[in-house]
C-alpha positions as CSV (number, residue, x, y, z in Angstrom):
1,X,92.6,63.0,100.9
2,X,93.1,66.1,99.2
3,X,89.5,66.9,99.8
4,X,90.3,66.7,103.3
5,X,93.2,68.6,103.4
6,X,91.4,71.7,101.3
7,X,88.4,71.3,103.9
8,X,90.8,71.9,106.8
9,X,92.2,75.1,104.4
10,X,88.5,76.4,103.9
11,X,88.0,76.0,107.7
12,X,91.2,77.8,109.0
13,X,90.3,80.6,106.6
14,X,86.6,80.8,108.1
15,X,88.0,80.9,111.5
16,X,90.3,83.5,110.8
17,X,88.1,85.7,109.2
18,X,85.5,85.3,112.1
19,X,88.4,86.3,114.6
20,X,89.3,89.4,112.5
21,X,85.5,90.6,112.6
22,X,85.1,89.7,116.2
23,X,88.5,91.5,117.1
24,X,87.3,94.6,115.3
25,X,84.3,94.6,117.8
26,X,86.1,94.0,121.0
27,X,86.8,90.4,121.3
28,X,88.9,88.4,123.5
29,X,92.8,88.8,123.4
30,X,93.1,85.3,121.9
31,X,90.8,86.3,118.8
32,X,93.0,89.6,118.5
33,X,95.9,87.4,118.1
34,X,94.2,85.0,115.5
35,X,92.9,87.9,113.8
36,X,96.7,89.5,113.6
37,X,98.1,86.1,112.1
38,X,95.4,85.8,109.5
39,X,95.7,89.3,108.4
40,X,99.8,88.8,108.3
41,X,99.4,85.7,106.9
42,X,96.7,87.6,104.4
43,X,99.6,90.0,103.4
44,X,102.4,87.8,103.0
45,X,100.3,85.6,100.5
46,X,99.2,88.8,98.5
47,X,102.9,90.0,98.3
48,X,103.9,86.6,97.6
49,X,101.3,86.4,94.3
50,X,102.3,89.3,93.2
51,X,106.1,88.7,92.9
52,X,104.8,85.6,91.8
53,X,106.8,85.0,88.0
54,X,105.2,87.7,86.1
55,X,106.8,91.0,85.6
56,X,105.5,94.3,85.4
57,X,107.6,96.1,83.8
58,X,108.2,98.3,86.9
59,X,104.8,99.3,87.2
60,X,103.8,98.7,90.6
61,X,99.8,98.8,90.7
């Protein structure tokens, strides 16, 4: 069951990355929407990872 869930997450990530590339090349509207969602999710995860429990003594790298 865990392998199935991880495979689905991996597939969604790959499809999102493909849509980002396709949208950059002028793809259809739905690809641009998926690309925006993918980039937004990546930024949220990046911010969550930076502030996720580690203290950096005020330096913002």
